[in-house]
Backbone as CSV, one residue per row, in Angstrom:
resi,resn,N_x,N_y,N_z,CA_x,CA_y,CA_z,C_x,C_y,C_z
1,MET,-5.767,0.756,-8.034,-6.097,-0.220,-7.430,-6.666,0.775,-5.902
2,SER,-8.151,0.457,-5.931,-8.765,0.728,-4.873,-8.036,0.094,-4.132
3,ILE,-8.736,0.734,-2.023,-7.870,0.313,-1.532,-8.062,-1.558,-1.104
4,ASP,-9.644,-1.556,-1.555,-9.815,-3.705,-1.574,-8.982,-3.909,-2.441
5,GLU,-8.444,-3.526,-3.834,-7.882,-4.296,-4.238,-6.457,-4.729,-4.018
6,SER,-6.170,-3.218,-3.425,-4.392,-3.000,-3.468,-4.062,-3.934,-2.068
7,CYS,-5.177,-4.056,-0.841,-5.489,-5.561,0.376,-5.195,-6.350,-0.176
8,ALA,-6.093,-6.567,-0.704,-5.872,-7.829,-1.743,-4.338,-8.910,-2.290
9,TYR,-3.616,-7.505,-2.510,-2.662,-7.509,-3.464,-1.296,-8.027,-2.830
10,LEU,-1.593,-7.446,-1.860,-0.387,-7.369,-0.460,-0.777,-8.183,0.614
11,ARG,-2.294,-8.915,0.466,-2.820,-9.737,1.172,-2.458,-9.254,2.632
12,ILE,-3.213,-7.882,2.985,-3.225,-7.103,4.562,-4.706,-6.887,4.746
13,SER,-4.260,-6.758,5.918,-5.855,-6.182,6.035,-6.360,-4.691,5.795
14,ARG,-7.184,-4.229,5.796,-7.698,-2.587,5.314,-6.551,-1.914,6.637
15,TRP,-7.155,-1.996,7.804,-6.291,-1.369,8.955,-4.692,-1.106,8.736
16,SER,-3.973,-2.418,8.065,-2.560,-2.697,7.776,-2.433,-1.680,6.837
17,PHE,-3.020,-1.615,5.998,-2.984,-0.446,4.707,-3.053,0.687,5.007
18,TYR,-3.922,1.548,5.393,-3.662,2.637,6.335,-2.507,3.034,7.733
19,ARG,-2.493,1.683,8.296,-1.423,2.270,8.646,0.106,2.497,8.407
20,LEU,0.320,1.753,6.423,1.541,2.124,5.954,1.410,3.599,5.331
21,ILE,0.052,3.923,5.039,-0.104,5.271,5.016,0.542,6.284,5.937
22,HIS,-0.394,6.187,6.783,-0.089,6.841,8.158,1.725,7.265,8.319
23,THR,2.369,5.918,8.206,3.757,5.895,8.332,4.634,6.273,7.436
24,LYS,3.930,6.563,6.148,4.285,7.163,5.087,5.271,5.904,4.224
25,GLN,4.907,4.968,4.388,5.863,3.767,3.630,5.353,3.395,1.728
26,LEU,3.709,3.985,1.761,3.146,3.850,0.681,2.389,4.728,0.521
27,MET,2.774,5.521,-0.549,2.096,6.607,-1.526,0.462,7.088,-2.034
28,THR,-0.391,7.319,-1.941,-1.742,6.939,-2.422,-2.160,7.997,-3.012
29,VAL,-3.052,7.903,-3.885,-3.565,9.086,-4.424,-5.311,9.275,-4.275
30,LYS,-5.644,10.097,-3.762,-7.285,10.751,-3.308,-7.905,11.545,-4.342
31,ILE,-9.049,10.906,-4.922,-9.397,11.747,-5.629,-11.021,11.579,-5.086
32,GLY,-11.359,12.688,-4.571,-12.484,12.673,-4.301,-12.508,12.149,-3.153
33,ARG,-13.211,11.132,-2.867,-13.374,10.661,-1.273,-12.656,9.606,-1.624
34,ARG,-12.376,8.763,-2.780,-11.619,7.421,-3.214,-10.240,7.647,-3.219
35,ARG,-9.467,6.446,-2.652,-8.182,6.245,-2.896,-7.145,5.213,-3.616
36,PHE,-6.836,5.346,-4.160,-5.894,4.640,-4.662,-4.709,4.466,-4.656
37,ALA,-3.829,3.370,-5.000,-1.955,3.883,-4.564,-1.947,2.536,-6.053
38,THR,-1.036,2.589,-6.732,-0.455,2.057,-7.860,0.716,0.780,-8.597
39,ILE,0.509,-0.159,-8.848,0.819,-0.995,-8.267,2.329,-1.075,-8.454
40,ASP,2.961,-0.178,-9.243,4.202,0.268,-9.499,4.772,0.655,-8.030
41,ASP,3.458,1.420,-6.684,3.679,1.718,-5.746,3.362,0.439,-4.532
42,LEU,3.204,-0.035,-5.014,2.842,-1.383,-3.448,4.364,-2.318,-4.141
43,ASP,4.589,-2.564,-5.292,6.087,-3.276,-5.961,6.893,-2.701,-5.250
44,ALA,6.864,-1.449,-5.343,8.227,-0.625,-4.192,8.400,-0.533,-3.275
45,LEU,7.202,-0.003,-2.693,7.080,-1.016,-1.234,7.358,-3.202,-0.492
46,ILE,6.867,-3.959,-1.788,7.244,-4.951,-1.350,8.652,-4.653,-1.382
47,ALA,9.326,-4.476,-2.240,10.802,-4.609,-2.835,11.211,-3.288,-1.500
48,ARG,10.817,-2.734,-1.018,11.396,-1.956,0.064,11.487,-3.100,1.504
49,MET,10.245,-3.566,1.188,10.568,-4.601,2.789,11.454,-5.844,2.728
50,ARG,11.507,-6.435,1.888,12.883,-7.729,0.975,13.667,-6.984,1.706
51,SER,14.359,-5.825,1.193,15.691,-5.257,1.225,16.016,-5.306,2.425
52,SER,15.396,-4.853,3.028,14.975,-4.321,4.594,15.397,-5.525,5.625
53,GLY,14.538,-6.614,5.268,14.481,-8.230,5.795,13.292,-8.143,6.366
54,VAL,12.489,-7.090,6.037,11.073,-7.082,7.068,10.194,-8.172,6.412
55,ALA,10.236,-8.529,4.930,9.157,-9.917,4.151,9.993,-10.762,4.233
């Protein structure tokens, strides 16, 4: 998923998305100048946040 699609999926801002990448909470793949996240990684992030009581 692209950054915009990922942000829409998580319902967060681009700034929040990049903060998750910077803090290594979310893994992404960079192809050329574009950055992508898989649905599995997004779902894993949600599961980790849910189990830690953040979400």
